[in-house]
C-alpha positions in Angstrom: 130.9 31.3 111.0 134.0 29.8 112.5 132.4 26.8 114.1 130.3 26.3 110.7 133.5 26.2 108.9 135.0 24.0 111.4 131.9 21.6 111.4 132.3 21.4 107.5 136.1 20.9 107.4 135.7 17.9 110.2 132.8 16.5 108.0 135.0 16.3 105.3 137.7 14.5 107.3 135.0 11.9 108.1 134.6 11.0 104.4 138.5 10.6 104.3 138.6 8.4 107.2 136.0 6.1 106.0 138.8 4.2 103.9 142.1 5.6 105.0 142.2 4.7 108.8 141.9 0.9 107.7 144.0 0.9 104.8 147.4 0.2 106.5 145.6 -2.9 108.3 144.5 -4.5 105.0 147.2 -7.2 105.0 146.5 -8.2 108.6 142.6 -8.3 107.9 143.5 -10.5 104.7 145.6 -13.0 106.9 142.9 -12.9 109.8 140.3 -14.0 107.1 142.5 -16.2 105.2 140.5 -19.4 106.1 137.7 -17.7 104.1 139.9 -17.6 100.8 138.6 -14.1 100.4 141.5 -11.9 99.2 139.1 -9.8 97.0 136.6 -9.7 99.5 139.1 -8.3 102.3 140.0 -5.6 100.0 136.3 -4.7 99.4 136.2 -3.8 103.3 138.2 -0.7 102.3 135.9 0.0 99.3 132.4 -1.4 100.5 131.4 1.9 101.5 132.0 3.4 97.9 129.3 1.1 96.4 126.6 2.2 99.0 127.8 6.0 98.5 127.5 5.8 94.6 124.0 4.5 95.0 122.8 6.5 97.7 124.6 10.1 97.3 122.5 11.2 94.3 119.3 10.4 96.5 121.2 12.1 99.4 121.6 15.2 97.4 118.1 15.4 96.3 116.9 15.0 100.0 119.3 17.7 100.8 117.5 20.1 98.2 114.0 19.0 99.6 114.5 18.9 103.3 117.8 21.0 104.2 121.7 20.2 104.5 121.8 20.7 108.3 119.3 17.7 109.0 120.9 15.2 106.6 124.6 16.2 107.9 123.5 15.5 111.5 121.6 12.3 111.0 124.4 11.1 108.7 127.2 12.0 111.3 125.4 9.9 113.9 125.1 6.8 111.6 128.5 7.3 110.6 129.9 6.8 114.0 127.5 4.2 114.9 128.2 1.8 111.6 132.1 2.7 111.7 132.8 1.8 115.4 130.7 -1.6 115.1 133.6 -3.0 113.0 135.7 -3.3 116.4 133.2 -5.7 117.7 132.5 -7.9 114.5 134.6 -11.1 113.5 132.6 -12.2 110.6 133.6 -11.1 107.3 130.1 -10.7 105.9 128.9 -8.9 108.8 131.9 -6.8 108.7 131.0 -5.9 104.7 127.6 -5.4 105.8 128.5 -2.5 108.5 130.7 -1.1 105.7 127.8 -0.8 103.3 125.9 1.2 106.1 129.1 3.3 106.6 128.7 4.3 102.8 125.1 5.3 103.2 126.3 7.8 105.9 129.3 9.1 104.1 126.9 9.7 101.2 124.9 12.2 103.1 127.8 13.7 104.8 129.5 14.6 101.6 126.6 15.6 99.7 125.2 17.8 102.7 128.7 19.4 103.2 129.7 20.1 99.9 126.3 21.6 99.0 126.6 23.9 102.0 129.9 25.1 100.9 128.1 26.1 97.6 125.4 27.8 99.7 127.4 29.5 102.2 130.4 30.9 99.8 130.6 32.3 96.3 133.4 33.5 94.1 137.1 33.9 95.3 135.8 32.9 98.9 134.3 29.7 97.7 137.6 28.7 95.6 139.7 29.4 98.8 137.3 27.3 101.0 137.1 24.7 98.5 141.0 24.6 98.4 141.1 24.7 102.3 138.5 21.7 102.4 140.5 19.6 99.9 143.7 20.4 101.8 142.2 19.5 105.1 141.2 16.3 103.9 144.7 15.5 102.7 146.2 16.4 105.9 143.5 14.4 107.4 144.4 11.6 105.2 148.1 11.9 106.5 146.9 11.9 110.3 144.7 9.0 109.8 146.6 6.9 107.7 149.4 7.1 110.4 147.0 6.8 113.1 145.5 3.6 111.4 149.2 2.1 110.8 150.1 2.4 114.5 146.7 1.2 115.6 146.8 -1.9 113.2 150.4 -2.9 115.0 148.0 -3.4 118.0 145.3 -5.2 116.5 143.7 -5.2 112.9 140.4 -4.4 114.9 142.0 -1.4 116.8 141.7 1.1 113.6 137.9 1.0 113.9 138.2 2.8 117.3 138.9 5.9 115.3 135.3 6.1 114.1 134.0 7.1 117.5 135.5 10.8 116.6 132.3 11.1 114.5 130.3 11.4 117.5 132.1 14.6 118.4 131.6 16.1 115.2 127.8 15.2 115.5 127.7 17.3 118.6 129.3 20.2 117.2 127.1 20.2 114.2 124.0 20.4 116.4 125.4 23.3 118.4 126.8 25.3 115.7 125.5 24.5 112.2 122.9 27.1 111.2 120.5 26.6 108.1 121.5 28.7 105.1 119.2 31.3 104.2 117.9 30.3 100.9 115.2 33.0 101.0 117.7 35.9 100.8 117.5 36.0 96.9 114.5 37.7 95.3 111.9 35.9 93.6 112.9 37.3 90.1 116.6 36.0 90.8 115.2 32.6 91.7 113.0 32.3 88.8 116.0 33.7 86.3 118.3 31.0 87.8 115.5 28.3 87.1 115.2 29.5 83.7 118.8 29.0 83.0 119.9 25.9 81.0 122.1 23.3 82.8 125.3 22.7 80.9 125.0 18.8 80.9 128.1 18.3 78.7 130.2 20.0 81.3 128.5 18.5 84.3 129.1 15.2 82.5 132.7 15.9 81.9 133.4 16.7 85.5 131.8 13.6 86.7 133.6 11.4 84.0 137.0 13.0 85.3 136.5 12.7 88.7 135.3 9.0 88.1 138.7 8.3 86.5 140.7 10.1 89.0 139.3 8.0 91.8 139.8 4.6 89.9 143.5 5.3 89.9 143.9 7.3 93.2 142.6 4.5 95.2 145.2 2.1 93.5 147.6 3.7 96.2 145.3 2.8 99.1 144.5 -0.7 98.0 147.6 -1.9 96.0 150.4 -0.2 97.5 150.3 -2.0 101.0 150.9 -5.3 99.1 153.8 -3.8 97.2 155.6 -2.3 100.3 155.0 -5.3 102.3 155.8 -7.8 100.0 158.9 -6.4 98.4 160.4 -4.4 101.1 159.0 -6.4 104.3 157.9 -2.9 106.0 155.3 -3.1 108.6 151.9 -1.4 108.9 153.2 1.7 110.4 155.9 2.2 107.7 153.0 1.5 105.2 150.9 4.1 106.6 153.8 6.5 106.6 154.5 6.0 103.0 151.0 6.6 101.9 151.1 9.8 104.1 153.6 11.1 101.7 150.9 11.1 98.9 148.4 12.8 101.2 150.9 15.4 102.2 152.0 16.4 98.6 148.4 16.6 97.9 147.4 19.0 100.7 150.1 21.3 99.4 148.5 21.4 95.9 145.0 21.7 97.4 146.0 24.6 99.8 147.5 26.2 96.8 144.4 25.7 94.5 143.0 29.3 94.8 146.5 30.8 93.6 146.6 28.0 90.8 143.2 28.7 89.8 143.9 32.4 89.5 146.7 31.7 86.9 145.2 28.6 85.0 142.1 27.6 83.3 140.1 24.3 84.6 141.4 22.6 81.3 144.9 23.3 82.0 144.8 22.2 85.6 143.1 19.0 84.5 146.1 18.3 82.1 148.8 19.1 84.6 147.2 17.1 87.2 146.9 13.9 85.2 150.3 14.3 83.9 151.8 14.8 87.5 149.8 11.3 88.6 150.9 9.8 85.4 154.7 10.5 86.4 154.2 9.2 89.8 152.6 6.0 88.9 155.6 5.5 86.4 158.3 5.7 89.4 155.9 3.4 91.4 155.7 0.9 88.7 159.5 1.0 88.5 160.1 0.6 92.1 163.6 -0.1 92.3 163.9 1.2 96.0 161.8 2.6 98.7 162.9 6.3 97.9 161.6 5.9 94.4 158.3 4.8 95.7 158.0 7.7 98.0 159.1 9.9 95.2 156.3 8.8 92.9 153.7 8.8 95.5 154.5 12.5 96.1 154.1 13.5 92.4 150.9 11.4 92.1 149.5 13.0 95.3 150.3 16.4 94.2 148.6 15.9 90.9 145.7 14.5 92.9 145.5 17.6 95.3 145.0 19.9 92.2 142.5 17.5 90.6 139.8 17.1 93.3 139.1 20.9 94.2 139.1 21.7 90.4 136.3 19.6 89.8 134.4 20.7 93.0 134.8 24.3 92.2 133.8 23.9 88.5 130.8 22.1 89.6 129.9 24.7 92.0 130.1 27.4 89.2 128.1 25.8 86.7 125.4 24.1 88.8 122.5 26.5 89.8 121.6 26.7 93.7 118.0 25.0 92.9 119.6 21.7 91.6 123.0 21.9 93.5 122.1 19.1 95.9 121.4 16.8 93.1 124.3 17.9 91.1 126.8 17.5 94.3 125.0 14.0 94.8 125.8 12.9 91.4 129.4 14.2 91.8 129.6 12.3 95.1 128.4 9.2 93.6 130.8 9.1 90.7 133.7 9.5 93.3 132.8 6.7 95.2 131.8 4.6 92.4 135.2 4.9 91.3 136.8 3.9 94.5 134.4 0.8 94.8 135.5 -0.3 91.2 139.1 0.3 91.5 140.2 -3.1 93.0 137.7 -4.7 90.6 138.9 -3.2 87.5 142.4 -3.5 88.5 142.4 -7.1 89.5 143.0 -8.3 85.8 145.7 -5.9 85.3 147.4 -7.1 88.4 147.1 -10.6 87.3 148.5 -10.0 83.7 151.3 -7.5 84.6 151.8 -7.7 88.4 151.4 -5.0 90.7 154.1 -3.1 89.5 152.9 -3.4 85.9 149.2 -2.4 86.8 150.9 0.9 87.8 152.8 1.3 84.5 149.7 0.5 82.6 147.7 3.0 84.6 150.4 5.7 84.1 150.1 5.1 80.2 146.2 5.5 80.3 146.3 8.7 82.4 148.9 10.3 80.1 146.2 9.3 77.4 143.6 11.3 79.3 145.7 14.3 79.5 146.5 14.6 76.2 142.7 14.0 75.2 141.5 17.0 77.8 144.2 19.3 76.0 142.2 18.7 72.6 138.8 19.3 74.1 137.1 22.3 72.7 136.3 23.4 76.3 134.4 26.7 75.2 131.8 24.6 73.5 131.2 22.3 76.5 130.3 25.3 79.0 127.1 26.9 78.0 127.4 30.7 78.2 123.7 31.1 78.8 124.0 29.4 82.2 127.6 30.7 83.2 127.6 34.3 82.1 129.2 35.2 85.4 132.3 33.1 84.6 135.6 34.3 83.1 135.9 33.1 79.8 139.6 32.8 80.4 138.7 30.1 82.9 136.9 27.6 80.7 138.7 27.8 77.8 
């Protein structure tokens, strides 16, 4: 079981590395391809995988239900290493974007399979603890990978692509240690009962919507913040990576604390508090009178994000029956990365109208509005008691 947990945690880190490791190198990549007049396109190098993930993750989730999580995870890890590392050799912007698109297909498979495996292998408090550990590990991995990407970017804009070679080590571990979950352990009566339960589409839809909004604004830090730091404070890639890692570190603290938080707060209240933290952090970033102020804002926003990500994942695991878990997780994964892909596109008009700092302030206002709206939702009506009779009613109010 320890090796299985290690594979799941390392696979989760691969999904973070897809964007985090090259984020500090974006300004250098932009300068390298400046002759192409492609400022927006170079930002899409970071988010291009998100488009193909969003398109392919629902299909990947369905395939994991049909053919098994292990096969999907193993094949996706191999494709991930191959497509990610290829960026080291490519010096054409459009070929680089194509390789990032293929990387996205692999990430969709990895995340759908790994998350569904968590739902299959764990339940109750153990599931909450592992989801919190998984989210915390992803944030800690983000710290290490952003710092690594920053230092590698000081050598060359191509050097961060070397980090994708680590996927082949996880690929080997997955082949050796990952056993197939025993779906046949439930009685046929239990399986028939589960299939007869009504899926709470309102709850699933709300989870999808909230994670979509979260990722649009979360990716502002990775896409927009490097330009604020380097244009306003003149810092290099290494310091940029260090600054971004502050947000990841704060997120890891709240994610690792998620099981404790969940025992005391409902899903609804965690969402409200999480979005308030992110909003407050963006207010400080938008009013960036000094480097320390930005770091404080990054810490607040990161802490809120660290509460929100496992909250959506755990809630989805609770309300989605096992026979459709792969599909549900695939849709969840798709919404995460659709938000990532659209982030620079949706934020571009606000950056043009209000500047980078102003875009963060407008985002803070919107996120505060989201928090207030969630607080007013009749959550007990959204979750179907016919499906989730095993849930604590206090957890869904």
